[in-house]
C-alpha positions, 0 to 999 in steps of 0.5 A, a space after each residue: 885145531 885137530 891135525 885132520 881139519 888143519 889139512 882141509 883148511 890148508 888145502 881149501 884156502 891153497 885152493 881159494 880166491 880168483 884168479 888174475 885177470 890182468 897181467 902184472 905188466 898191466 897193474 906197472 908203471 905210471 898209470 896201472 889197471 885198477 879194476 873193481 875190488 874182487 870179493 871172495 868169501 876167503 882171501 886170495 893164497 897162492 903160496 910158493 914153498 920153500 926148497 932151497 936151490 939144488 947144489 950147482 943151482 943159481 938165479 937167470 941172469 940177464 943178457 951180458 951179466 953173470 951170477 955167482 954166490 958171493 956168499 952161501 949158508 947164510 941164516 936168512 940173510 935179508 938186508 945189506 950194507 956196503 961199506 966205505 972199504 968194501 966190506 959187506 954187510 948182511 942183517 942176518 934176521 927174521 921175525 921177533 916174538 910176537 905173542 899177540 900176533 896169532 891168535 885167531 883163524 886169519 892169523 893161523 892162516 898168515 902163519 901158515 902162509 909165513 912157514 910154507 914160504 919159508 918165513 917162519 925160522 928163529 931170527 940169528 939175530 946179528 949181522 954178519 961181515 963179509 970181506 973179499 980180500 982178493 977182488 975175486 966176487 966172493 966173500 973169502 973171510 966173513 966175521 960176525 960184527 954185532 951180535 944179540 940183537 933184536 930182530 935188524 935189518 936197516 944199516 946205516 954209516 955215519 963217521 964212526 958210527 954204524 946205525 942200525 934198524 931193530 924191530 923196536 929201537 934205533 940203536 949206534 954203535 961205534 965203528 972203525 974202518 976195517 973192525 970186524 967186530 964190535 963188542 961194545 954195547 949200542 946206545 939206544 939212539 930212539 925207541 920205535 913202534 914195536 909190541 906184541 903184534 908189530 905186524 909189518 916188524 921191519 925197520 929200514 934206514 938211510 942217511 941224509 946226503 949230508 948226515 945230518 939225519 937218519 929216515 926210518 920206514 915204519 910198516 902199519 900193524 894190520 892190513 888196512 887198520 882192522 886193529 883200530 887206528 891207535 894200534 898205528 900210532 906212527 907207523 906206515 909212515 917214514 919218520 926223519 930222526 936228528 942223528 945229533 938230538 935224536 929229535 924225530 918227526 913223521 917225514 911221510 905218512 898213509 905208506 902201509 909198508 915202506 921198506 927199501 930207501 934210495 936217494 935218488 942221485 940228480 935231485 937228491 930227492 929220497 925215494 921209498 918202494 911199499 907194500 900196498 894191502 892185500 884182500 882185494 883179488 889178484 889184480 889190486 892193489 900195485 906195490 910201487 916205487 915213489 919218490 917221498 914228499 915231505 908231509 905227503 901222505 900217500 893214503 893208507 889205509 882209507 885208499 890206495 893209489 891215490 883216491 881209490 876208497 877202500 870201503 872197507 875200513 871205518 870211519 871213511 876219512 875223505 879229508 884225507 882221501 882228498 889230498 892223498 898222492 898218487 905213488 910214481 910208478 907201480 910195480 905190479 900187485 903183490 909183487 911185495 918190493 922190499 930192496 931198493 938200490 941207487 944204480 948210480 956207479 954201477 959197472 954193469 951194461 949201459 942199459 941198467 946205467 940210470 935207475 932203480 934197482 928193485 928186489 921183489 920177494 914174492 906175492 901169496 895173495 895172487 894168482 897166478 905168482 908175480 914178483 921173485 925176481 930183480 928188476 932194473 926200472 929206468 929213468 930220465 929226468 928222475 922220474 921213471 922211464 919205460 917198462 922194466 926190466 930183468 935181472 935176475 929171475 928163475 927164483 920159481 921153479 916149474 912147479 910153483 915153489 921157490 929155489 930163493 925170494 931176494 930182499 935187499 940190494 945193494 952195489 959193492 965196491 966194483 959196481 955189481 949188483 950184491 941181492 940177499 935171499 933169504 930161502 935160499 941163504 945166499 948173497 947173489 953177487 950179479 956182475 958184466 960177463 
């Protein structure tokens, strides 16, 4: 493509598409607004170019809290895991090579969008250990715990084994408390759907409370099944894996791109956040937070938010649509929720005492932008209750440029909230003022 044609296409794409008629708040909560799909020749493309943080600048914390950099100068930090001794593991990672996912105009557009958003950089393929030796809220020691991985994302410690979800496999490494480097090779417990497209490459995991199972997220290989459902085998799902044997099954399906996982502390139910489908307009479809039912089907690709049929998907599957589960709580259209952490054990103000923290990576398919912040969803009686509260904002400047984008969230040993920022290359720490 000639440079002038590329430029013209880029300009036209950034100007095309619809404008939201509803607010993000209208698309949030247990009963979100769901207007008819918006039809346009080209999808809405509204990118927040990634520019990083000016020296000394930080996001804006909620009243009664403060934010500091727990660690900076990282390489695309995406996911966090806090070990029992307080060490913080951060996956420095990005998408693997996907040679078949860059062909055609639509793929070119997607790659251009990701590049402008700061998401097209080589993957560091490592897990770095951060340690705060003097308890001042800043990591003063760091070490490469694991390297040579394959776009790692989720992590879970069970006994003396550290499990890592690479983009293509679930791998086990030996770990002893206090280790700062693991040099022994990992043992593959299970291959995960990947291949030369691997559209939603991030694989997260969480251990069951009794340590006998792992739950693994596997996103879809397309937006709405346009590559054919044979390309979606085992995808758009959460897997249940027996640690002792590697035996696995689909625990829940029809989840377009599940990422964060957390146990609700009172009911012990598994919860997840899901990125819903694109290209139905700025008001559709709300991403969501939901409990995960064993054997549950959540609609993708045939329907969204329960039984709202997506007419683009052929052939239709009315028998599946009829049993699609309505998610518990909408998080607004195109907010891109990735991180999820229960607030159990937090030392933040009491208003954050019972609920879930959510890292919203931010939109590209909505005008105006949505997401680009960390929110808190309050719970009551094991269910979401009330409007979300802002925890960390200010990731976008007034010109619509992204200083940072929040991804993984986790509570540290002191109950402060850690936030991985993959554009700012920082792990932020939100604590009581």
